[in-house]
CHARMM-style PDB file with segment names, atoms N, HN, CA, C and O in Angstrom:
ATOM      1  N   MET     1     195.714 155.326 122.226  1.00  0.00      PROA
ATOM      2  CA  MET     1     195.760 154.833 120.876  1.00  0.00      PROA
ATOM      3  C   MET     1     197.085 154.108 120.634  1.00  0.00      PROA
ATOM      4  O   MET     1     197.119 153.024 120.052  1.00  0.00      PROA
ATOM      5  N   LEU     2     198.154 154.719 121.082  1.00  0.00      PROA
ATOM      6  HN  LEU     2     198.127 155.600 121.555  1.00  0.00      PROA
ATOM      7  CA  LEU     2     199.467 154.119 120.848  1.00  0.00      PROA
ATOM      8  C   LEU     2     199.603 152.770 121.561  1.00  0.00      PROA
ATOM      9  O   LEU     2     200.129 151.813 120.992  1.00  0.00      PROA
ATOM     10  N   ASP     3     199.132 152.699 122.793  1.00  0.00      PROA
ATOM     11  HN  ASP     3     198.704 153.476 123.255  1.00  0.00      PROA
ATOM     12  CA  ASP     3     199.198 151.438 123.532  1.00  0.00      PROA
ATOM     13  C   ASP     3     198.363 150.359 122.838  1.00  0.00      PROA
ATOM     14  O   ASP     3     198.766 149.198 122.764  1.00  0.00      PROA
ATOM     15  N   GLY     4     197.208 150.755 122.339  1.00  0.00      PROA
ATOM     16  HN  GLY     4     196.881 151.698 122.400  1.00  0.00      PROA
ATOM     17  CA  GLY     4     196.340 149.807 121.644  1.00  0.00      PROA
ATOM     18  C   GLY     4     196.977 149.251 120.385  1.00  0.00      PROA
ATOM     19  O   GLY     4     196.835 148.065 120.085  1.00  0.00      PROA
ATOM     20  N   ILE     5     197.679 150.100 119.648  1.00  0.00      PROA
ATOM     21  HN  ILE     5     197.794 151.063 119.891  1.00  0.00      PROA
ATOM     22  CA  ILE     5     198.358 149.646 118.430  1.00  0.00      PROA
ATOM     23  C   ILE     5     199.429 148.623 118.782  1.00  0.00      PROA
ATOM     24  O   ILE     5     199.544 147.585 118.130  1.00  0.00      PROA
ATOM     25  N   LEU     6     200.210 148.919 119.811  1.00  0.00      PROA
ATOM     26  HN  LEU     6     200.117 149.762 120.341  1.00  0.00      PROA
ATOM     27  CA  LEU     6     201.285 147.999 120.195  1.00  0.00      PROA
ATOM     28  C   LEU     6     200.733 146.667 120.708  1.00  0.00      PROA
ATOM     29  O   LEU     6     201.277 145.604 120.407  1.00  0.00      PROA
ATOM     30  N   GLU     7     199.657 146.734 121.477  1.00  0.00      PROA
ATOM     31  HN  GLU     7     199.215 147.598 121.721  1.00  0.00      PROA
ATOM     32  CA  GLU     7     199.032 145.496 121.961  1.00  0.00      PROA
ATOM     33  C   GLU     7     198.504 144.661 120.806  1.00  0.00      PROA
ATOM     34  O   GLU     7     198.718 143.450 120.747  1.00  0.00      PROA
ATOM     35  N   THR     8     197.814 145.325 119.891  1.00  0.00      PROA
ATOM     36  HN  THR     8     197.640 146.309 119.938  1.00  0.00      PROA
ATOM     37  CA  THR     8     197.247 144.625 118.739  1.00  0.00      PROA
ATOM     38  C   THR     8     198.341 144.039 117.871  1.00  0.00      PROA
ATOM     39  O   THR     8     198.195 142.939 117.340  1.00  0.00      PROA
ATOM     40  N   LYS     9     199.435 144.765 117.723  1.00  0.00      PROA
ATOM     41  HN  LYS     9     199.554 145.659 118.154  1.00  0.00      PROA
ATOM     42  CA  LYS     9     200.557 144.275 116.912  1.00  0.00      PROA
ATOM     43  C   LYS     9     201.075 142.950 117.458  1.00  0.00      PROA
ATOM     44  O   LYS     9     201.300 142.004 116.703  1.00  0.00      PROA
ATOM     45  N   GLU    10     201.261 142.887 118.762  1.00  0.00      PROA
ATOM     46  HN  GLU    10     201.078 143.656 119.376  1.00  0.00      PROA
ATOM     47  CA  GLU    10     201.779 141.656 119.367  1.00  0.00      PROA
ATOM     48  C   GLU    10     200.779 140.508 119.239  1.00  0.00      PROA
ATOM     49  O   GLU    10     201.171 139.377 118.950  1.00  0.00      PROA
ATOM     50  N   LEU    11     199.499 140.787 119.450  1.00  0.00      PROA
ATOM     51  HN  LEU    11     199.180 141.706 119.684  1.00  0.00      PROA
ATOM     52  CA  LEU    11     198.472 139.750 119.284  1.00  0.00      PROA
ATOM     53  C   LEU    11     198.425 139.252 117.847  1.00  0.00      PROA
ATOM     54  O   LEU    11     198.288 138.053 117.604  1.00  0.00      PROA
ATOM     55  N   PHE    12     198.539 140.171 116.899  1.00  0.00      PROA
ATOM     56  HN  PHE    12     198.650 141.145 117.097  1.00  0.00      PROA
ATOM     57  CA  PHE    12     198.538 139.807 115.483  1.00  0.00      PROA
ATOM     58  C   PHE    12     199.733 138.922 115.158  1.00  0.00      PROA
ATOM     59  O   PHE    12     199.598 137.922 114.453  1.00  0.00      PROA
ATOM     60  N   ARG    13     200.907 139.292 115.676  1.00  0.00      PROA
ATOM     61  HN  ARG    13     201.017 140.105 116.248  1.00  0.00      PROA
ATOM     62  CA  ARG    13     202.129 138.508 115.417  1.00  0.00      PROA
ATOM     63  C   ARG    13     201.971 137.081 115.921  1.00  0.00      PROA
ATOM     64  O   ARG    13     202.304 136.126 115.219  1.00  0.00      PROA
ATOM     65  N   LYS    14     201.467 136.943 117.124  1.00  0.00      PROA
ATOM     66  HN  LYS    14     201.196 137.718 117.694  1.00  0.00      PROA
ATOM     67  CA  LYS    14     201.276 135.605 117.698  1.00  0.00      PROA
ATOM     68  C   LYS    14     200.267 134.795 116.893  1.00  0.00      PROA
ATOM     69  O   LYS    14     200.486 133.613 116.627  1.00  0.00      PROA
ATOM     70  N   ALA    15     199.161 135.429 116.505  1.00  0.00      PROA
ATOM     71  HN  ALA    15     198.983 136.389 116.722  1.00  0.00      PROA
ATOM     72  CA  ALA    15     198.139 134.734 115.712  1.00  0.00      PROA
ATOM     73  C   ALA    15     198.698 134.331 114.352  1.00  0.00      PROA
ATOM     74  O   ALA    15     198.428 133.231 113.870  1.00  0.00      PROA
ATOM     75  N   TRP    16     199.467 135.208 113.738  1.00  0.00      PROA
ATOM     76  HN  TRP    16     199.687 136.102 114.130  1.00  0.00      PROA
ATOM     77  CA  TRP    16     200.073 134.908 112.434  1.00  0.00      PROA
ATOM     78  C   TRP    16     200.952 133.663 112.541  1.00  0.00      PROA
ATOM     79  O   TRP    16     200.853 132.749 111.721  1.00  0.00      PROA
ATOM     80  N   LEU    17     201.804 133.638 113.553  1.00  0.00      PROA
ATOM     81  HN  LEU    17     201.884 134.380 114.218  1.00  0.00      PROA
ATOM     82  CA  LEU    17     202.745 132.524 113.690  1.00  0.00      PROA
ATOM     83  C   LEU    17     202.045 131.209 114.032  1.00  0.00      PROA
ATOM     84  O   LEU    17     202.586 130.132 113.777  1.00  0.00      PROA
ATOM     85  N   MET    18     200.841 131.293 114.609  1.00  0.00      PROA
ATOM     86  HN  MET    18     200.402 132.168 114.815  1.00  0.00      PROA
ATOM     87  CA  MET    18     200.086 130.067 114.872  1.00  0.00      PROA
ATOM     88  C   MET    18     199.484 129.499 113.587  1.00  0.00      PROA
ATOM     89  O   MET    18     199.234 128.297 113.503  1.00  0.00      PROA
ATOM     90  N   GLU    19     199.250 130.344 112.591  1.00  0.00      PROA
ATOM     91  HN  GLU    19     199.453 131.321 112.659  1.00  0.00      PROA
ATOM     92  CA  GLU    19     198.581 129.930 111.365  1.00  0.00      PROA
ATOM     93  C   GLU    19     199.498 129.833 110.151  1.00  0.00      PROA
ATOM     94  O   GLU    19     199.238 129.046 109.241  1.00  0.00      PROA
ATOM     95  N   TYR    20     200.563 130.622 110.130  1.00  0.00      PROA
ATOM     96  HN  TYR    20     200.773 131.262 110.869  1.00  0.00      PROA
ATOM     97  CA  TYR    20     201.413 130.730 108.940  1.00  0.00      PROA
ATOM     98  C   TYR    20     202.879 130.613 109.321  1.00  0.00      PROA
ATOM     99  O   TYR    20     203.238 130.582 110.498  1.00  0.00      PROA
ATOM    100  N   THR    21     203.716 130.549 108.291  1.00  0.00      PROA
ATOM    101  HN  THR    21     203.424 130.574 107.335  1.00  0.00      PROA
ATOM    102  CA  THR    21     205.157 130.625 108.503  1.00  0.00      PROA
ATOM    103  C   THR    21     205.528 132.096 108.649  1.00  0.00      PROA
ATOM    104  O   THR    21     204.712 132.964 108.339  1.00  0.00      PROA
ATOM    105  N   PRO    22     206.723 132.393 109.108  1.00  0.00      PROA
ATOM    106  CA  PRO    22     207.131 133.790 109.273  1.00  0.00      PROA
ATOM    107  C   PRO    22     207.243 134.574 107.955  1.00  0.00      PROA
ATOM    108  O   PRO    22     207.409 135.794 107.977  1.00  0.00      PROA
ATOM    109  N   PHE    23     207.153 133.885 106.816  1.00  0.00      PROA
ATOM    110  HN  PHE    23     207.018 132.894 106.798  1.00  0.00      PROA
ATOM    111  CA  PHE    23     207.267 134.544 105.521  1.00  0.00      PROA
ATOM    112  C   PHE    23     206.249 135.677 105.404  1.00  0.00      PROA
ATOM    113  O   PHE    23     205.057 135.453 105.612  1.00  0.00      PROA
ATOM    114  N   ARG    24     206.686 136.855 105.083  1.00  0.00      PROA
ATOM    115  HN  ARG    24     207.654 137.037 104.913  1.00  0.00      PROA
ATOM    116  CA  ARG    24     205.886 138.077 104.897  1.00  0.00      PROA
ATOM    117  C   ARG    24     205.319 138.655 106.196  1.00  0.00      PROA
ATOM    118  O   ARG    24     204.560 139.623 106.152  1.00  0.00      PROA
ATOM    119  N   LEU    25     205.665 138.095 107.322  1.00  0.00      PROA
ATOM    120  HN  LEU    25     206.281 137.309 107.357  1.00  0.00      PROA
ATOM    121  CA  LEU    25     205.223 138.668 108.591  1.00  0.00      PROA
ATOM    122  C   LEU    25     205.797 140.070 108.768  1.00  0.00      PROA
ATOM    123  O   LEU    25     205.136 140.951 109.317  1.00  0.00      PROA
ATOM    124  N   GLY    26     207.010 140.271 108.308  1.00  0.00      PROA
ATOM    125  HN  GLY    26     207.547 139.555 107.861  1.00  0.00      PROA
ATOM    126  CA  GLY    26     207.647 141.585 108.430  1.00  0.00      PROA
ATOM    127  C   GLY    26     206.870 142.690 107.738  1.00  0.00      PROA
ATOM    128  O   GLY    26     206.833 143.823 108.219  1.00  0.00      PROA
ATOM    129  N   VAL    27     206.249 142.366 106.610  1.00  0.00      PROA
ATOM    130  HN  VAL    27     206.280 141.446 106.219  1.00  0.00      PROA
ATOM    131  CA  VAL    27     205.451 143.359 105.887  1.00  0.00      PROA
ATOM    132  C   VAL    27     204.259 143.787 106.753  1.00  0.00      PROA
ATOM    133  O   VAL    27     203.974 144.978 106.876  1.00  0.00      PROA
ATOM    134  N   ALA    28     203.575 142.824 107.342  1.00  0.00      PROA
ATOM    135  HN  ALA    28     203.806 141.856 107.242  1.00  0.00      PROA
ATOM    136  CA  ALA    28     202.432 143.130 108.200  1.00  0.00      PROA
ATOM    137  C   ALA    28     202.873 143.923 109.430  1.00  0.00      PROA
ATOM    138  O   ALA    28     202.186 144.859 109.837  1.00  0.00      PROA
ATOM    139  N   MET    29     203.997 143.562 110.019  1.00  0.00      PROA
ATOM    140  HN  MET    29     204.555 142.801 109.688  1.00  0.00      PROA
ATOM    141  CA  MET    29     204.492 144.278 111.192  1.00  0.00      PROA
ATOM    142  C   MET    29     204.876 145.707 110.828  1.00  0.00      PROA
ATOM    143  O   MET    29     204.692 146.629 111.622  1.00  0.00      PROA
ATOM    144  N   GLY    30     205.406 145.881 109.633  1.00  0.00      PROA
ATOM    145  HN  GLY    30     205.555 145.132 108.988  1.00  0.00      PROA
ATOM    146  CA  GLY    30     205.757 147.217 109.166  1.00  0.00      PROA
ATOM    147  C   GLY    30     204.534 148.123 109.069  1.00  0.00      PROA
ATOM    148  O   GLY    30     204.625 149.323 109.325  1.00  0.00      PROA
ATOM    149  N   LYS    31     203.394 147.549 108.699  1.00  0.00      PROA
ATOM    150  HN  LYS    31     203.321 146.573 108.490  1.00  0.00      PROA
ATOM    151  CA  LYS    31     202.162 148.343 108.620  1.00  0.00      PROA
ATOM    152  C   LYS    31     201.727 148.812 110.002  1.00  0.00      PROA
ATOM    153  O   LYS    31     201.221 149.924 110.147  1.00  0.00      PROA
ATOM    154  N   PHE    32     201.917 147.984 111.009  1.00  0.00      PROA
ATOM    155  HN  PHE    32     202.329 147.080 110.891  1.00  0.00      PROA
ATOM    156  CA  PHE    32     201.624 148.420 112.375  1.00  0.00      PROA
ATOM    157  C   PHE    32     202.573 149.554 112.774  1.00  0.00      PROA
ATOM    158  O   PHE    32     202.163 150.508 113.435  1.00  0.00      PROA
ATOM    159  N   ASP    33     203.828 149.445 112.372  1.00  0.00      PROA
ATOM    160  HN  ASP    33     204.161 148.670 111.835  1.00  0.00      PROA
ATOM    161  CA  ASP    33     204.791 150.494 112.696  1.00  0.00      PROA
ATOM    162  C   ASP    33     204.404 151.827 112.040  1.00  0.00      PROA
ATOM    163  O   ASP    33     204.538 152.886 112.654  1.00  0.00      PROA
ATOM    164  N   LEU    34     203.929 151.769 110.803  1.00  0.00      PROA
ATOM    165  HN  LEU    34     203.820 150.909 110.304  1.00  0.00      PROA
ATOM    166  CA  LEU    34     203.483 152.988 110.119  1.00  0.00      PROA
ATOM    167  C   LEU    34     202.280 153.607 110.822  1.00  0.00      PROA
ATOM    168  O   LEU    34     202.204 154.826 110.979  1.00  0.00      PROA
ATOM    169  N   GLU    35     201.352 152.770 111.240  1.00  0.00      PROA
ATOM    170  HN  GLU    35     201.415 151.780 111.113  1.00  0.00      PROA
ATOM    171  CA  GLU    35     200.171 153.259 111.961  1.00  0.00      PROA
ATOM    172  C   GLU    35     200.580 153.916 113.275  1.00  0.00      PROA
ATOM    173  O   GLU    35     200.071 154.977 113.634  1.00  0.00      PROA
ATOM    174  N   PHE    36     201.500 153.276 113.986  1.00  0.00      PROA
ATOM    175  HN  PHE    36     201.914 152.414 113.694  1.00  0.00      PROA
ATOM    176  CA  PHE    36     202.007 153.826 115.237  1.00  0.00      PROA
ATOM    177  C   PHE    36     202.650 155.187 114.994  1.00  0.00      PROA
ATOM    178  O   PHE    36     202.406 156.136 115.740  1.00  0.00      PROA
ATOM    179  N   GLN    37     203.467 155.280 113.956  1.00  0.00      PROA
ATOM    180  HN  GLN    37     203.665 154.510 113.350  1.00  0.00      PROA
ATOM    181  CA  GLN    37     204.155 156.533 113.649  1.00  0.00      PROA
ATOM    182  C   GLN    37     203.163 157.648 113.307  1.00  0.00      PROA
ATOM    183  O   GLN    37     203.347 158.796 113.713  1.00  0.00      PROA
ATOM    184  N   PHE    38     202.112 157.304 112.561  1.00  0.00      PROA
ATOM    185  HN  PHE    38     201.962 156.371 112.232  1.00  0.00      PROA
ATOM    186  CA  PHE    38     201.089 158.296 112.219  1.00  0.00      PROA
ATOM    187  C   PHE    38     200.471 158.889 113.484  1.00  0.00      PROA
ATOM    188  O   PHE    38     200.397 160.110 113.625  1.00  0.00      PROA
ATOM    189  N   TRP    39     200.028 158.033 114.400  1.00  0.00      PROA
ATOM    190  HN  TRP    39     200.088 157.042 114.285  1.00  0.00      PROA
ATOM    191  CA  TRP    39     199.354 158.517 115.606  1.00  0.00      PROA
ATOM    192  C   TRP    39     200.310 159.234 116.546  1.00  0.00      PROA
ATOM    193  O   TRP    39     199.913 160.182 117.224  1.00  0.00      PROA
ATOM    194  N   LEU    40     201.553 158.799 116.597  1.00  0.00      PROA
ATOM    195  HN  LEU    40     201.875 158.029 116.046  1.00  0.00      PROA
ATOM    196  CA  LEU    40     202.547 159.474 117.427  1.00  0.00      PROA
ATOM    197  C   LEU    40     202.805 160.887 116.892  1.00  0.00      PROA
ATOM    198  O   LEU    40     202.883 161.840 117.666  1.00  0.00      PROA
ATOM    199  N   THR    41     202.934 161.017 115.588  1.00  0.00      PROA
ATOM    200  HN  THR    41     202.870 160.243 114.958  1.00  0.00      PROA
ATOM    201  CA  THR    41     203.136 162.335 114.972  1.00  0.00      PROA
ATOM    202  C   THR    41     201.941 163.240 115.228  1.00  0.00      PROA
ATOM    203  O   THR    41     202.113 164.409 115.573  1.00  0.00      PROA
ATOM    204  N   LEU    42     200.740 162.716 115.064  1.00  0.00      PROA
ATOM    205  HN  LEU    42     200.600 161.766 114.784  1.00  0.00      PROA
ATOM    206  CA  LEU    42     199.536 163.506 115.317  1.00  0.00      PROA
ATOM    207  C   LEU    42     199.481 163.957 116.782  1.00  0.00      PROA
ATOM    208  O   LEU    42     199.154 165.108 117.070  1.00  0.00      PROA
ATOM    209  N   GLN    43     199.799 163.056 117.686  1.00  0.00      PROA
ATOM    210  HN  GLN    43     200.065 162.121 117.452  1.00  0.00      PROA
ATOM    211  CA  GLN    43     199.799 163.403 119.110  1.00  0.00      PROA
ATOM    212  C   GLN    43     200.775 164.546 119.385  1.00  0.00      PROA
ATOM    213  O   GLN    43     200.447 165.485 120.109  1.00  0.00      PROA
ATOM    214  N   ARG    44     201.957 164.466 118.815  1.00  0.00      PROA
ATOM    215  HN  ARG    44     202.223 163.703 118.226  1.00  0.00      PROA
ATOM    216  CA  ARG    44     202.962 165.518 119.034  1.00  0.00      PROA
ATOM    217  C   ARG    44     202.502 166.849 118.458  1.00  0.00      PROA
ATOM    218  O   ARG    44     202.721 167.899 119.062  1.00  0.00      PROA
ATOM    219  N   ARG    45     201.864 166.809 117.291  1.00  0.00      PROA
ATOM    220  HN  ARG    45     201.686 165.956 116.800  1.00  0.00      PROA
ATOM    221  CA  ARG    45     201.365 168.051 116.684  1.00  0.00      PROA
ATOM    222  C   ARG    45     200.251 168.664 117.531  1.00  0.00      PROA
ATOM    223  O   ARG    45     200.183 169.884 117.677  1.00  0.00      PROA
ATOM    224  N   LEU    46     199.388 167.834 118.084  1.00  0.00      PROA
ATOM    225  HN  LEU    46     199.443 166.843 117.965  1.00  0.00      PROA
ATOM    226  CA  LEU    46     198.321 168.341 118.945  1.00  0.00      PROA
ATOM    227  C   LEU    46     198.885 168.931 120.237  1.00  0.00      PROA
ATOM    228  O   LEU    46     198.393 169.950 120.722  1.00  0.00      PROA
ATOM    229  N   GLU    47     199.910 168.295 120.791  1.00  0.00      PROA
ATOM    230  HN  GLU    47     200.309 167.467 120.397  1.00  0.00      PROA
ATOM    231  CA  GLU    47     200.554 168.826 121.991  1.00  0.00      PROA
ATOM    232  C   GLU    47     201.205 170.179 121.707  1.00  0.00      PROA
ATOM    233  O   GLU    47     201.125 171.100 122.520  1.00  0.00      PROA
ATOM    234  N   LYS    48     201.849 170.290 120.544  1.00  0.00      PROA
ATOM    235  HN  LYS    48     201.914 169.542 119.883  1.00  0.00      PROA
ATOM    236  CA  LYS    48     202.488 171.557 120.164  1.00  0.00      PROA
ATOM    237  C   LYS    48     201.428 172.635 119.974  1.00  0.00      PROA
ATOM    238  O   LYS    48     201.614 173.771 120.410  1.00  0.00      PROA
ATOM    239  N   LEU    49     200.326 172.291 119.330  1.00  0.00      PROA
ATOM    240  HN  LEU    49     200.175 171.368 118.975  1.00  0.00      PROA
ATOM    241  CA  LEU    49     199.224 173.232 119.151  1.00  0.00      PROA
ATOM    242  C   LEU    49     198.699 173.693 120.509  1.00  0.00      PROA
ATOM    243  O   LEU    49     198.458 174.882 120.716  1.00  0.00      PROA
ATOM    244  N   ASN    50     198.528 172.763 121.416  1.00  0.00      PROA
ATOM    245  HN  ASN    50     198.724 171.797 121.248  1.00  0.00      PROA
ATOM    246  CA  ASN    50     198.027 173.082 122.750  1.00  0.00      PROA
ATOM    247  C   ASN    50     198.967 174.043 123.479  1.00  0.00      PROA
ATOM    248  O   ASN    50     198.511 174.952 124.173  1.00  0.00      PROA
ATOM    249  N   GLN    51     200.251 173.848 123.328  1.00  0.00      PROA
ATOM    250  HN  GLN    51     200.622 173.110 122.764  1.00  0.00      PROA
ATOM    251  CA  GLN    51     201.230 174.706 124.010  1.00  0.00      PROA
ATOM    252  C   GLN    51     201.274 176.109 123.420  1.00  0.00      PROA
ATOM    253  O   GLN    51     201.494 177.081 124.142  1.00  0.00      PROA
ATOM    254  N   ASN    52     201.067 176.219 122.110  1.00  0.00      PROA
ATOM    255  HN  ASN    52     200.889 175.429 121.523  1.00  0.00      PROA
ATOM    256  CA  ASN    52     201.241 177.501 121.434  1.00  0.00      PROA
ATOM    257  C   ASN    52     199.933 178.233 121.152  1.00  0.00      PROA
ATOM    258  O   ASN    52     199.958 179.380 120.705  1.00  0.00      PROA
ATOM    259  N   TYR    53     198.819 177.611 121.398  1.00  0.00      PROA
ATOM    260  HN  TYR    53     198.799 176.679 121.761  1.00  0.00      PROA
ATOM    261  CA  TYR    53     197.529 178.219 121.067  1.00  0.00      PROA
ATOM    262  C   TYR    53     197.200 179.332 122.039  1.00  0.00      PROA
ATOM    263  O   TYR    53     197.335 179.188 123.254  1.00  0.00      PROA
ATOM    264  N   LYS    54     196.768 180.434 121.479  1.00  0.00      PROA
ATOM    265  HN  LYS    54     196.657 180.551 120.492  1.00  0.00      PROA
ATOM    266  CA  LYS    54     196.319 181.557 122.303  1.00  0.00      PROA
ATOM    267  C   LYS    54     194.863 181.827 121.957  1.00  0.00      PROA
ATOM    268  O   LYS    54     194.455 181.680 120.805  1.00  0.00      PROA
ATOM    269  N   GLU    55     194.092 182.217 122.945  1.00  0.00      PROA
ATOM    270  HN  GLU    55     194.425 182.336 123.880  1.00  0.00      PROA
ATOM    271  CA  GLU    55     192.678 182.492 122.716  1.00  0.00      PROA
ATOM    272  C   GLU    55     192.528 183.499 121.573  1.00  0.00      PROA
ATOM    273  O   GLU    55     193.196 184.532 121.538  1.00  0.00      PROA
ATOM    274  N   GLY    56     191.644 183.171 120.655  1.00  0.00      PROA
ATOM    275  HN  GLY    56     191.101 182.331 120.683  1.00  0.00      PROA
ATOM    276  CA  GLY    56     191.418 184.031 119.490  1.00  0.00      PROA
ATOM    277  C   GLY    56     192.185 183.602 118.261  1.00  0.00      PROA
ATOM    278  O   GLY    56     191.863 184.033 117.153  1.00  0.00      PROA
ATOM    279  N   ASP    57     193.207 182.753 118.431  1.00  0.00      PROA
ATOM    280  HN  ASP    57     193.469 182.404 119.330  1.00  0.00      PROA
ATOM    281  CA  ASP    57     193.940 182.239 117.267  1.00  0.00      PROA
ATOM    282  C   ASP    57     193.027 181.346 116.442  1.00  0.00      PROA
ATOM    283  O   ASP    57     192.139 180.680 116.975  1.00  0.00      PROA
ATOM    284  N   ALA    58     193.252 181.342 115.157  1.00  0.00      PROA
ATOM    285  HN  ALA    58     193.973 181.883 114.724  1.00  0.00      PROA
ATOM    286  CA  ALA    58     192.506 180.433 114.286  1.00  0.00      PROA
ATOM    287  C   ALA    58     193.060 179.020 114.465  1.00  0.00      PROA
ATOM    288  O   ALA    58     194.272 178.817 114.548  1.00  0.00      PROA
ATOM    289  N   LEU    59     192.167 178.069 114.522  1.00  0.00      PROA
ATOM    290  HN  LEU    59     191.183 178.234 114.455  1.00  0.00      PROA
ATOM    291  CA  LEU    59     192.600 176.679 114.629  1.00  0.00      PROA
ATOM    292  C   LEU    59     193.004 176.148 113.255  1.00  0.00      PROA
ATOM    293  O   LEU    59     192.375 176.490 112.253  1.00  0.00      PROA
ATOM    294  N   PRO    60     194.036 175.322 113.196  1.00  0.00      PROA
ATOM    295  CA  PRO    60     194.410 174.736 111.909  1.00  0.00      PROA
ATOM    296  C   PRO    60     193.373 173.691 111.493  1.00  0.00      PROA
ATOM    297  O   PRO    60     192.632 173.172 112.328  1.00  0.00      PROA
ATOM    298  N   SER    61     193.332 173.396 110.217  1.00  0.00      PROA
ATOM    299  HN  SER    61     193.934 173.818 109.539  1.00  0.00      PROA
ATOM    300  CA  SER    61     192.420 172.354 109.746  1.00  0.00      PROA
ATOM    301  C   SER    61     192.911 170.992 110.236  1.00  0.00      PROA
ATOM    302  O   SER    61     194.101 170.807 110.491  1.00  0.00      PROA
ATOM    303  N   LEU    62     192.002 170.061 110.363  1.00  0.00      PROA
ATOM    304  HN  LEU    62     191.035 170.211 110.156  1.00  0.00      PROA
ATOM    305  CA  LEU    62     192.393 168.701 110.749  1.00  0.00      PROA
ATOM    306  C   LEU    62     193.333 168.085 109.723  1.00  0.00      PROA
ATOM    307  O   LEU    62     194.246 167.340 110.077  1.00  0.00      PROA
ATOM    308  N   GLU    63     193.109 168.397 108.462  1.00  0.00      PROA
ATOM    309  HN  GLU    63     192.367 169.003 108.174  1.00  0.00      PROA
ATOM    310  CA  GLU    63     193.960 167.854 107.407  1.00  0.00      PROA
ATOM    311  C   GLU    63     195.413 168.306 107.581  1.00  0.00      PROA
ATOM    312  O   GLU    63     196.343 167.530 107.359  1.00  0.00      PROA
ATOM    313  N   SER    64     195.598 169.565 107.978  1.00  0.00      PROA
ATOM    314  HN  SER    64     194.843 170.195 108.158  1.00  0.00      PROA
ATOM    315  CA  SER    64     196.961 170.072 108.141  1.00  0.00      PROA
ATOM    316  C   SER    64     197.669 169.417 109.322  1.00  0.00      PROA
ATOM    317  O   SER    64     198.897 169.331 109.337  1.00  0.00      PROA
ATOM    318  N   LEU    65     196.917 168.962 110.296  1.00  0.00      PROA
ATOM    319  HN  LEU    65     195.920 169.032 110.284  1.00  0.00      PROA
ATOM    320  CA  LEU    65     197.542 168.297 111.447  1.00  0.00      PROA
ATOM    321  C   LEU    65     197.995 166.887 111.129  1.00  0.00      PROA
ATOM    322  O   LEU    65     198.890 166.358 111.787  1.00  0.00      PROA
ATOM    323  N   SER    66     197.386 166.275 110.128  1.00  0.00      PROA
ATOM    324  HN  SER    66     196.658 166.705 109.594  1.00  0.00      PROA
ATOM    325  CA  SER    66     197.719 164.875 109.833  1.00  0.00      PROA
ATOM    326  C   SER    66     198.609 164.727 108.606  1.00  0.00      PROA
ATOM    327  O   SER    66     198.877 163.608 108.169  1.00  0.00      PROA
ATOM    328  N   GLU    67     199.070 165.840 108.046  1.00  0.00      PROA
ATOM    329  HN  GLU    67     198.852 166.749 108.400  1.00  0.00      PROA
ATOM    330  CA  GLU    67     199.945 165.771 106.873  1.00  0.00      PROA
ATOM    331  C   GLU    67     201.372 165.515 107.263  1.00  0.00      PROA
ATOM    332  OT1 GLU    67     202.242 165.428 106.397  1.00  0.00      PROA
TER     333      GLU     67
END
């Protein structure tokens, strides 16, 4: 997921510059950065859960993992 976001970000940047001026490109790039950060945080939380989970433990809700 993370690699896909970074690839898409670069393709988007190139396409933007072919069609528009750099004005407001930073705002769009910032949205890709936020998306990347969301998935990176989720990945780290899932890895931590995997390391600390013991059979019989209750699983956390999906909502709690993405907060």
